[in-house]
Phi, psi and omega in degrees: 000131179293150181300328181295343181257005181275061178269135187234100173277332176209128175263144185255120176261110182261119187240133176264112184231127180187167167290129187273132181255123177280122186265092174238224177299319175219134182299142175241142182280128175256143186291330187280161175254151171255134183236125171241126181248129179238113178261107186275147177055048182260123173223142183236158178221150168248007179284163180269148176278154178281179181289330184239134182254127179271159175302131182093345173294160187249152169290133186284135174243113180267328177208158186219133175235135183245136176242134173261119188221185169232182184297334181275355179092006176289144180255152183230140180273151175239156178233173176284178186299327180278350181076018185258340182224152176285131181284138179290148177237003180243132188225138175230004180219155180298315184301318182295320181292319183294335181258008183291131175220136180245126183229161174056047179267143178307136182296347178282352178294124183228359188215151175240134177238135178235133178231132181240148174066030173244004176084175185286332188272003180298137181253135182302129177079355182242063182263133174291152178301141176277131177259132187297328178295338180263003179244039181259349180270112182296342180269002182211048177274142175287131181240151185207148165193160176216155181206147176274143181292141177231141180288138175266347185086356180268172178230155181225133178262129182235130181244126180271188188297327182268010175092359178291133182255132177242134177255123187231133172297149183262133175242160177225156173222121180260123183235139174246107179292124187225137173285160178274005185246156161254162189233130175257130179237134182228128177255334184177205186221147174230129180246129173265109182275151175292164178304322170248093188309139179282337183223148176276333183207134174241120181250118180261130188236349182201146174227132183212167179232146173229174173060051177237158178274139184270338183225155170206169179264150181293312189274335183244344182065038181267115186278155175204169176061075175293141185294170180303155181250158176231143171272099187290349176273351179261100186298319182297321179294317182293312181295325177298320179290317181297329185261011185280354175077007183293139175254124183205163182297333187270008177215148176225137175251140182194187176213117174230146185242134179234135179231167176301331180282330180225090191267013179233136177217136178266148173290159181306329175211156176302137181254143180217142181222128178262136178232143173294136185288133185192177179275352176274125179270129178293162179250129178264132182240129181240125175261137183208169172238123177253108188051046177070007176262126182296141178204169174209157177233147174223146185283145174243003177177164176233144185222149172282170184299334180274005179093355179290131180291139174266108183254350180216130180263124190262149178298140174073018177241146179261131176250098186258132183295141176201164181289141183298130178084358179253154181255351179298137183267060189277341176078009182265144175276120180263143168205167182253156180295336178288345176290338183276092185218126180302338182269343183205102183252023183279152178232146164262115182259132179259136180233149171260135183257120174238138183279138171282123171276157177253123182224130175264121184228160176224150183277150171250139182239000000 
């Protein structure tokens, strides 16, 4: 299979787990299980992700750690086929993952847990809370999944160093490595002017987000610590915040100009913001000058191209701005000049939802 086709939305861990039968004159039951793990279509990368992620692009996996556990959270060690060495469970290269085999595992093992991009020293069940400010790099997002073993109905023969053969039923666990974030992407702005334009020039100078969760858990995705709030009807409060000069992941300052003759403007570079996935919708805030008069807009909702309201932001999905009712993936935030009103600065923002695929890749030099 060519590397270009090694796309991984879900990697399948096929594990052979069973009571081992010694094949002599008459088979004897051995208490231990033999485990063989096969990670199909696995590729890893140390390369950096670009500013914009296309549909079908993959979440980057730099390293992967696997835990063999049970429902109570007990961990189990694995060995090589000969039973002489402990089998590795941490991987940073394709070759190591493809040759991974787990043998002589306690029969109480019933579950597989996989964690990516947390390094070699991560301990099962003892994950620090994820902070949203530290999950903004698309090339280094923490990924997680777990699955219970299921029988495939197949059998696997395993021979140890002294020639003893063990016959083991094959089990599998299917895991989809997923980030705890959803991603907002913005390329620019589009203004629909009235037949008799209300403004000669609209200058956009800042984009920011509010009403997002600051923390979540690695294993459960349980959000906490909602960000600070703003009273968007209080102009002095909003302008004070916009003008405080703070530099943070959730805001970008720039300058783009839109006129009735040229109603589309791109940001200096594509902008992206990661949010922990939840039922709370973040609020987008836009600072602008309309004919040199200060103004701002804030979102009151997000919608898909077909008009369906987006009420929950899902893990591993990109929410890319687009014009309402259109399918083009242009990435621009649309609004009308009539939206710029001191009495009502709300926007309905339309987004296109594209799923993030999960792909393990590695660089060639």
